[in-house]
DRENGU-496097 format. One record per residue (C-alpha): y, z, x. Coordinates in nm, 2 decimals. Each point is the difference from the previous one (the first is absolute). Layout:
! DRENGU-496097
+--------+--------+--------+
!      v !      w !      u !
+--------+--------+--------+
!      Y !      Z !      X !
...
+--------+--------+--------+
//
This chain:
! DRENGU-496097
+--------+--------+--------+
!      v !      w !      u !
+--------+--------+--------+
!   2.37 !  -1.27 !   2.84 !
!   0.02 !  -0.32 !  -0.21 !
!  -0.10 !  -0.01 !  -0.36 !
!  -0.31 !  -0.21 !   0.09 !
!  -0.11 !   0.26 !   0.26 !
!   0.05 !   0.28 !  -0.25 !
!  -0.21 !  -0.19 !  -0.26 !
!  -0.28 !  -0.06 !   0.25 !
!   0.01 !   0.37 !   0.08 !
!  -0.04 !   0.09 !  -0.37 !
!  -0.28 !  -0.26 !  -0.03 !
!  -0.20 !   0.20 !   0.25 !
!   0.11 !   0.35 !  -0.12 !
!  -0.09 !  -0.07 !  -0.36 !
!  -0.37 !   0.01 !   0.09 !
!   0.04 !   0.35 !   0.15 !
!   0.18 !   0.11 !  -0.32 !
!  -0.29 !  -0.14 !  -0.21 !
!  -0.27 !   0.19 !   0.21 !
!   0.20 !   0.32 !  -0.01 !
!   0.06 !  -0.03 !  -0.37 !
!  -0.37 !  -0.06 !  -0.07 !
!  -0.09 !   0.32 !   0.20 !
!   0.25 !   0.19 !  -0.21 !
!  -0.15 !  -0.14 !  -0.32 !
!  -0.35 !   0.09 !   0.12 !
!   0.12 !   0.36 !   0.02 !
!   0.18 !   0.02 !  -0.34 !
!  -0.28 !  -0.19 !  -0.17 !
!  -0.21 !   0.31 !   0.04 !
!   0.14 !   0.11 !  -0.34 !
!  -0.30 !  -0.18 !  -0.14 !
!  -0.23 !   0.25 !   0.18 !
!   0.08 !   0.24 !  -0.28 !
!  -0.35 !  -0.03 !  -0.14 !
!  -0.13 !   0.14 !   0.32 !
!   0.25 !   0.29 !   0.00 !
!  -0.01 !   0.09 !  -0.37 !
!  -0.34 !   0.17 !  -0.03 !
!   0.04 !   0.22 !   0.31 !
!   0.35 !   0.09 !  -0.11 !
!  -0.13 !   0.09 !  -0.35 !
!  -0.27 !   0.22 !   0.16 !
!   0.27 !   0.17 !   0.22 !
!   0.22 !   0.07 !  -0.30 !
!  -0.29 !   0.13 !  -0.20 !
!  -0.08 !   0.25 !   0.27 !
!   0.36 !   0.11 !   0.02 !
!   0.09 !   0.00 !  -0.37 !
!  -0.33 !   0.14 !  -0.12 !
!  -0.04 !  -0.26 !  -0.27 !
!  -0.20 !  -0.32 !   0.01 !
!   0.19 !  -0.32 !   0.08 !
!  -0.14 !  -0.35 !   0.05 !
!   0.13 !  -0.32 !   0.16 !
!   0.09 !  -0.12 !  -0.35 !
!   0.23 !   0.30 !  -0.05 !
!   0.19 !  -0.12 !   0.31 !
!   0.04 !  -0.36 !  -0.12 !
!   0.37 !   0.07 !  -0.09 !
!   0.08 !   0.04 !   0.37 !
!  -0.11 !  -0.36 !   0.08 !
!   0.17 !  -0.13 !  -0.32 !
!   0.34 !   0.16 !   0.11 !
!  -0.04 !  -0.13 !   0.35 !
!  -0.04 !  -0.36 !  -0.12 !
!   0.27 !   0.03 !  -0.27 !
!   0.29 !   0.11 !   0.22 !
!  -0.04 !  -0.26 !   0.27 !
!   0.23 !  -0.26 !  -0.16 !
!   0.28 !   0.26 !  -0.01 !
!   0.03 !   0.01 !   0.38 !
!  -0.09 !  -0.37 !   0.04 !
!   0.31 !  -0.08 !  -0.19 !
!   0.23 !   0.27 !   0.14 !
!  -0.14 !  -0.05 !   0.35 !
!   0.06 !  -0.37 !  -0.05 !
!   0.37 !   0.05 !  -0.04 !
!   0.00 !   0.20 !   0.33 !
!  -0.22 !  -0.26 !   0.17 !
!   0.23 !  -0.29 !  -0.10 !
!   0.30 !   0.19 !   0.15 !
!  -0.13 !   0.20 !   0.30 !
!  -0.33 !  -0.18 !   0.08 !
!  -0.36 !   0.10 !  -0.04 !
!  -0.05 !   0.23 !   0.31 !
!   0.16 !   0.31 !  -0.15 !
!  -0.14 !  -0.06 !  -0.35 !
!  -0.36 !  -0.03 !   0.15 !
!   0.06 !   0.31 !   0.22 !
!   0.12 !   0.21 !  -0.30 !
!  -0.27 !  -0.13 !  -0.24 !
!  -0.27 !   0.03 !   0.26 !
!   0.10 !   0.36 !   0.09 !
!   0.00 !   0.09 !  -0.37 !
!  -0.35 !  -0.16 !  -0.04 !
!  -0.14 !   0.19 !   0.29 !
!   0.16 !   0.33 !  -0.11 !
!  -0.14 !  -0.05 !  -0.34 !
!  -0.35 !  -0.04 !   0.14 !
!   0.04 !   0.32 !   0.21 !
!   0.14 !   0.20 !  -0.29 !
!  -0.28 !  -0.12 !  -0.22 !
!  -0.25 !   0.15 !   0.24 !
!   0.20 !   0.33 !  -0.01 !
!   0.04 !   0.00 !  -0.38 !
!  -0.16 !   0.28 !  -0.20 !
!   0.07 !  -0.11 !  -0.36 !
!   0.00 !  -0.31 !  -0.22 !
!   0.38 !   0.01 !  -0.01 !
!   0.01 !   0.01 !   0.37 !
!  -0.22 !  -0.32 !   0.01 !
!   0.22 !  -0.18 !  -0.25 !
!   0.31 !   0.08 !   0.21 !
!  -0.15 !  -0.07 !   0.35 !
!  -0.24 !  -0.30 !  -0.07 !
!   0.16 !  -0.12 !  -0.33 !
!   0.37 !   0.02 !   0.09 !
!   0.06 !   0.04 !   0.37 !
!  -0.28 !  -0.23 !   0.11 !
!   0.05 !  -0.25 !  -0.29 !
!   0.37 !  -0.03 !   0.05 !
!  -0.04 !  -0.04 !   0.38 !
!  -0.26 !  -0.27 !  -0.05 !
!   0.23 !  -0.20 !  -0.23 !
!   0.28 !   0.01 !   0.25 !
!  -0.21 !  -0.10 !   0.30 !
!  -0.21 !  -0.27 !  -0.17 !
!   0.30 !  -0.17 !  -0.16 !
!   0.18 !  -0.02 !   0.34 !
!  -0.29 !  -0.13 !   0.20 !
!  -0.09 !  -0.27 !  -0.26 !
!   0.35 !  -0.13 !  -0.06 !
!   0.10 !  -0.01 !   0.37 !
!  -0.32 !  -0.19 !   0.10 !
!   0.05 !  -0.26 !  -0.27 !
!   0.36 !  -0.05 !   0.11 !
!  -0.12 !  -0.06 !   0.36 !
!  -0.24 !  -0.27 !  -0.11 !
!   0.18 !  -0.24 !  -0.24 !
!  -0.24 !  -0.26 !   0.13 !
!  -0.31 !   0.21 !  -0.09 !
!   0.11 !   0.23 !  -0.28 !
!  -0.34 !  -0.02 !  -0.18 !
!  -0.21 !   0.05 !   0.30 !
!   0.21 !   0.29 !   0.14 !
!   0.03 !   0.17 !  -0.34 !
!  -0.38 !  -0.02 !  -0.02 !
!  -0.05 !   0.14 !   0.34 !
!   0.25 !   0.29 !  -0.04 !
!  -0.15 !   0.10 !  -0.34 !
!  -0.36 !  -0.05 !   0.12 !
!   0.05 !   0.26 !   0.27 !
!   0.11 !   0.24 !  -0.27 !
!  -0.31 !  -0.08 !  -0.21 !
!  -0.23 !   0.01 !   0.30 !
!   0.08 !   0.37 !   0.04 !
!  -0.22 !   0.07 !  -0.30 !
!  -0.30 !  -0.13 !   0.21 !
!   0.08 !   0.16 !   0.33 !
!   0.14 !   0.34 !  -0.09 !
!  -0.26 !   0.14 !  -0.24 !
!  -0.29 !   0.02 !   0.25 !
!   0.23 !   0.16 !   0.26 !
!   0.12 !   0.25 !  -0.26 !
!  -0.36 !   0.07 !  -0.11 !
!  -0.10 !   0.08 !   0.35 !
!   0.30 !   0.23 !   0.05 !
!  -0.06 !   0.18 !  -0.33 !
!  -0.36 !   0.06 !   0.10 !
!   0.09 !   0.13 !   0.35 !
!   0.32 !   0.19 !  -0.05 !
!   0.06 !   0.03 !  -0.38 !
!   0.25 !  -0.16 !  -0.23 !
!   0.30 !   0.21 !   0.11 !
!  -0.02 !  -0.09 !   0.37 !
!  -0.11 !  -0.36 !  -0.09 !
!   0.33 !  -0.06 !  -0.18 !
!   0.21 !   0.17 !   0.26 !
!  -0.17 !  -0.21 !   0.28 !
!   0.05 !  -0.32 !  -0.19 !
!   0.36 !   0.09 !  -0.08 !
!   0.08 !   0.06 !   0.37 !
!  -0.18 !  -0.32 !   0.12 !
!   0.18 !  -0.21 !  -0.27 !
!   0.34 !   0.15 !   0.10 !
!  -0.05 !  -0.09 !   0.36 !
!  -0.11 !  -0.35 !  -0.08 !
!   0.28 !  -0.06 !  -0.24 !
!   0.27 !   0.14 !   0.22 !
!  -0.11 !  -0.21 !   0.30 !
!  -0.04 !  -0.32 !  -0.20 !
!   0.33 !   0.05 !  -0.18 !
!   0.17 !  -0.02 !   0.34 !
!  -0.14 !  -0.35 !   0.04 !
!   0.13 !  -0.12 !  -0.34 !
!   0.32 !  -0.22 !   0.03 !
!   0.22 !  -0.10 !  -0.28 !
!  -0.02 !  -0.36 !  -0.09 !
!   0.35 !  -0.16 !   0.05 !
!   0.17 !  -0.16 !  -0.29 !
!  -0.08 !  -0.37 !  -0.03 !
!  -0.27 !   0.01 !   0.26 !
!  -0.23 !  -0.30 !   0.03 !
!  -0.25 !  -0.08 !   0.27 !
!   0.07 !  -0.28 !   0.24 !
!  -0.07 !  -0.34 !  -0.16 !
!  -0.05 !   0.15 !  -0.35 !
!   0.16 !  -0.19 !  -0.30 !
!  -0.03 !   0.17 !  -0.34 !
!  -0.20 !  -0.23 !  -0.23 !
!   0.10 !  -0.06 !  -0.36 !
!  -0.28 !   0.15 !  -0.20 !
!  -0.07 !  -0.01 !  -0.37 !
!  -0.08 !   0.37 !   0.01 !
!   0.35 !   0.08 !   0.11 !
!   0.20 !  -0.21 !  -0.23 !
!   0.32 !   0.12 !  -0.15 !
!   0.13 !   0.30 !   0.19 !
!   0.07 !   0.13 !   0.35 !
!   0.12 !   0.34 !   0.13 !
!   0.05 !   0.18 !  -0.33 !
!   0.06 !   0.38 !   0.01 !
!  -0.19 !   0.23 !  -0.23 !
!   0.26 !  -0.06 !  -0.28 !
!  -0.04 !  -0.37 !   0.03 !
!  -0.38 !   0.03 !   0.00 !
!  -0.01 !   0.22 !  -0.31 !
!   0.23 !  -0.26 !  -0.17 !
!  -0.25 !  -0.28 !   0.07 !
!  -0.26 !  -0.05 !  -0.27 !
!  -0.24 !  -0.11 !   0.27 !
!  -0.01 !   0.35 !   0.14 !
!  -0.17 !   0.13 !  -0.32 !
!  -0.26 !  -0.27 !   0.01 !
!  -0.08 !   0.09 !   0.36 !
!  -0.02 !   0.37 !  -0.06 !
!  -0.22 !  -0.04 !  -0.31 !
!  -0.22 !  -0.23 !   0.19 !
!  -0.04 !   0.27 !   0.27 !
!  -0.09 !   0.26 !  -0.26 !
!  -0.26 !  -0.23 !  -0.16 !
!  -0.16 !  -0.08 !   0.33 !
!   0.01 !   0.35 !   0.15 !
!  -0.14 !   0.17 !  -0.32 !
!  -0.37 !  -0.10 !   0.07 !
!   0.03 !   0.06 !   0.38 !
!   0.13 !   0.35 !  -0.04 !
!  -0.23 !   0.08 !  -0.29 !
!  -0.31 !  -0.10 !   0.20 !
!   0.12 !   0.15 !   0.33 !
!   0.05 !   0.34 !  -0.17 !
!  -0.35 !  -0.01 !  -0.16 !
!  -0.21 !  -0.21 !   0.23 !
!  -0.24 !   0.28 !   0.11 !
!  -0.07 !   0.14 !  -0.35 !
!  -0.03 !  -0.35 !  -0.14 !
!  -0.26 !  -0.09 !   0.26 !
!  -0.20 !   0.32 !  -0.08 !
!   0.04 !  -0.01 !  -0.38 !
!  -0.04 !  -0.37 !  -0.06 !
!  -0.25 !  -0.11 !   0.27 !
!  -0.16 !   0.33 !   0.09 !
!   0.10 !  -0.01 !   0.36 !
!  -0.04 !   0.31 !   0.22 !
!   0.32 !   0.18 !   0.11 !
!  -0.04 !  -0.15 !   0.35 !
!  -0.04 !  -0.35 !  -0.13 !
!   0.29 !   0.04 !  -0.24 !
!   0.21 !   0.10 !   0.30 !
!  -0.10 !  -0.32 !   0.17 !
!   0.12 !  -0.19 !  -0.31 !
!   0.34 !   0.17 !   0.04 !
!   0.01 !  -0.11 !   0.36 !
!  -0.09 !  -0.36 !  -0.09 !
!   0.27 !   0.00 !  -0.27 !
!   0.26 !   0.13 !   0.26 !
!  -0.11 !  -0.26 !   0.26 !
!   0.03 !  -0.29 !  -0.23 !
!   0.33 !   0.14 !  -0.13 !
!   0.14 !  -0.01 !   0.36 !
!  -0.15 !  -0.35 !   0.07 !
!   0.15 !  -0.13 !  -0.33 !
!   0.35 !   0.10 !   0.11 !
!  -0.02 !  -0.20 !   0.32 !
!  -0.18 !  -0.31 !  -0.14 !
!   0.21 !  -0.03 !  -0.31 !
!   0.32 !   0.06 !   0.19 !
!  -0.10 !  -0.28 !   0.24 !
!  -0.10 !  -0.24 !  -0.28 !
!   0.32 !   0.08 !  -0.19 !
!   0.21 !  -0.12 !   0.30 !
!  -0.17 !  -0.33 !  -0.03 !
!  -0.07 !  -0.06 !  -0.37 !
!   0.27 !   0.22 !  -0.16 !
!   0.01 !   0.36 !  -0.13 !
!  -0.05 !  -0.08 !  -0.37 !
!  -0.29 !  -0.24 !   0.05 !
!  -0.19 !   0.26 !   0.21 !
!   0.08 !   0.28 !  -0.25 !
!  -0.13 !  -0.21 !  -0.29 !
!  -0.32 !  -0.06 !   0.20 !
!  -0.03 !   0.38 !   0.06 !
!   0.03 !   0.06 !  -0.38 !
!  -0.28 !  -0.25 !  -0.07 !
!  -0.22 !   0.17 !   0.26 !
!   0.09 !   0.34 !  -0.14 !
!  -0.13 !  -0.10 !  -0.34 !
!  -0.32 !  -0.12 !   0.17 !
!  -0.04 !   0.34 !   0.18 !
!   0.05 !   0.19 !  -0.33 !
!  -0.26 !  -0.22 !  -0.17 !
!  -0.24 !   0.08 !   0.28 !
!   0.07 !   0.37 !  -0.05 !
!  -0.08 !  -0.04 !  -0.37 !
!  -0.33 !  -0.15 !   0.09 !
!  -0.09 !   0.27 !   0.25 !
!  -0.26 !   0.24 !  -0.12 !
!  -0.26 !   0.25 !   0.13 !
!  -0.15 !  -0.11 !   0.33 !
!   0.24 !  -0.30 !   0.05 !
!   0.15 !   0.12 !   0.32 !
!   0.06 !  -0.35 !   0.15 !
!   0.18 !  -0.12 !  -0.31 !
!   0.22 !   0.31 !   0.00 !
!   0.08 !  -0.04 !   0.37 !
!   0.10 !  -0.37 !  -0.06 !
!   0.22 !   0.11 !  -0.30 !
!   0.19 !   0.26 !   0.19 !
!   0.04 !  -0.23 !   0.30 !
!   0.16 !  -0.26 !  -0.23 !
!   0.23 !   0.26 !  -0.16 !
!   0.09 !   0.13 !   0.35 !
!   0.10 !  -0.35 !   0.12 !
!   0.21 !  -0.06 !  -0.32 !
!   0.17 !   0.34 !   0.02 !
!   0.07 !  -0.05 !   0.37 !
!   0.14 !  -0.35 !  -0.07 !
!   0.25 !   0.14 !  -0.24 !
!   0.13 !   0.27 !   0.24 !
!   0.01 !  -0.24 !   0.30 !
!   0.19 !  -0.27 !  -0.19 !
!   0.27 !   0.20 !  -0.17 !
!   0.22 !   0.11 !   0.29 !
!   0.05 !  -0.37 !   0.10 !
!   0.01 !  -0.11 !  -0.37 !
!   0.29 !   0.24 !  -0.07 !
!   0.18 !  -0.12 !   0.32 !
!  -0.05 !  -0.36 !  -0.10 !
!   0.15 !   0.05 !  -0.34 !
!   0.29 !   0.25 !   0.07 !
!   0.06 !  -0.05 !   0.37 !
!  -0.07 !   0.19 !   0.32 !
!   0.34 !   0.18 !   0.03 !
!  -0.07 !   0.26 !  -0.27 !
!  -0.37 !  -0.01 !   0.00 !
!  -0.04 !   0.37 !   0.10 !
!   0.15 !   0.11 !  -0.33 !
!  -0.12 !  -0.29 !  -0.21 !
!  -0.37 !   0.04 !   0.10 !
!   0.03 !   0.38 !  -0.06 !
!   0.11 !  -0.07 !  -0.36 !
!  -0.28 !  -0.27 !  -0.04 !
!  -0.25 !   0.26 !   0.13 !
!   0.07 !   0.21 !  -0.32 !
!  -0.24 !  -0.25 !  -0.16 !
!  -0.28 !   0.12 !   0.23 !
!   0.08 !   0.36 !  -0.07 !
!  -0.02 !  -0.06 !  -0.38 !
!  -0.33 !  -0.18 !   0.04 !
!  -0.11 !   0.29 !   0.22 !
!   0.05 !   0.24 !  -0.29 !
!  -0.13 !  -0.21 !  -0.29 !
!  -0.30 !  -0.16 !   0.18 !
!  -0.19 !   0.33 !   0.08 !
!   0.13 !   0.17 !  -0.32 !
!  -0.11 !  -0.27 !  -0.24 !
!  -0.34 !  -0.02 !   0.18 !
!  -0.05 !   0.38 !  -0.02 !
!   0.09 !   0.01 !  -0.37 !
!  -0.23 !  -0.29 !  -0.09 !
!  -0.28 !   0.16 !   0.19 !
!   0.05 !   0.33 !  -0.17 !
!   0.01 !  -0.16 !  -0.35 !
!  -0.28 !  -0.26 !   0.04 !
!  -0.21 !   0.14 !   0.29 !
!   0.02 !  -0.34 !   0.17 !
!   0.23 !  -0.21 !   0.21 !
!  -0.05 !  -0.34 !  -0.17 !
!   0.31 !   0.02 !  -0.23 !
!   0.22 !   0.09 !   0.30 !
!  -0.13 !  -0.32 !   0.17 !
!   0.09 !  -0.20 !  -0.31 !
!   0.35 !   0.15 !  -0.01 !
!   0.05 !  -0.09 !   0.37 !
!  -0.13 !  -0.36 !  -0.06 !
!   0.25 !  -0.04 !  -0.28 !
!   0.28 !   0.11 !   0.23 !
!  -0.12 !  -0.25 !   0.27 !
!   0.02 !  -0.27 !  -0.26 !
!   0.36 !   0.12 !  -0.08 !
!   0.07 !  -0.03 !   0.37 !
!  -0.11 !  -0.37 !   0.00 !
!   0.23 !  -0.06 !  -0.30 !
!   0.29 !   0.17 !   0.17 !
!  -0.05 !  -0.22 !   0.31 !
!   0.05 !  -0.30 !  -0.22 !
!   0.31 !   0.15 !  -0.16 !
!   0.13 !   0.07 !   0.35 !
!  -0.04 !  -0.37 !   0.09 !
!   0.18 !  -0.10 !  -0.32 !
!   0.29 !   0.24 !   0.06 !
!   0.05 !  -0.09 !   0.36 !
!  -0.01 !  -0.37 !  -0.08 !
!   0.26 !   0.05 !  -0.27 !
!   0.22 !   0.20 !   0.23 !
!  -0.01 !  -0.28 !   0.26 !
!   0.07 !  -0.27 !  -0.26 !
!   0.30 !   0.19 !  -0.14 !
+--------+--------+--------+
//
């Protein structure tokens, strides 16, 4: 088989890899159904332990699950770059499904921390990092679009899984619900992992010529040491933290915000959460596509400006202003999604595709940091002031910092090219 024939074969196969990876991400994205699981699990532990527990008492479980993800994104990235994504996804996906099943069988808070927080969280990081980085490598001609689609499937899970989980909890209870979901996810992930092929080194689709982009000035194919030695990395990761702060803060508090600020019913507040998730998923695809055409930094800067607008609309939202609140969370969702959709391709642009599995895992630490501080700062401000307004102002200041950092990025990359 000639090189051209092999390239044509990969040109077809990469779409199968993308679809399979999206289905895997749809399964592991169910981590964000925690808000559906937490209250029934708290009721179960209350009954078993004989002392009252609430969903808030179980918040540490979700915090741990989000915090440990970058560990296996990075370590799994090393394996992915050497052995390929199939076994990394299979191992991570099996851990994720096992964590879901063990969560259903757990009878203590410690058991939940181990099963959902550690086993599920570590498995998620391994599988997610491998699917994203491999898809981006397969599509050097559409890095933004494909990064957006792959991450959108992960985010879309927060729309599709909760109603299914609710129905299962109502019919068979929380224990069987989690066991059933775990078994289904395991089957889907195992089958889809068999369709995932490693992207060959140096692959490019037929007819593709890599453009010279202003977003990618200065460096190609740096390993993690080279990336950490590049000042631009720190600009990029701080930009990610600044942008993700508001998205993660509002995602974690959307329902109570809707009820407390606007006076929505619990059912309508749940609708607001779904709207946020849908626009989050859409933002990943739209922004990824636009960034392929207009550049990563230009679209990121636009997302920061829109983010400030969304936060201003939240500040203006008051009792009875349901429409204004819905518009605000839609804008925030788009901006948060834009950030997550652009960054896989952005990291590959700047530091190369060869080591992107590890490099993006390290970059993702910025997301994990924002995932801790966004909800934490919001909760503390609410406890101290009884309102969310100061939290919105903090997030707006960070968005302004993101705009400033985007300008600094331009200056640094221009200087690196001139030197």
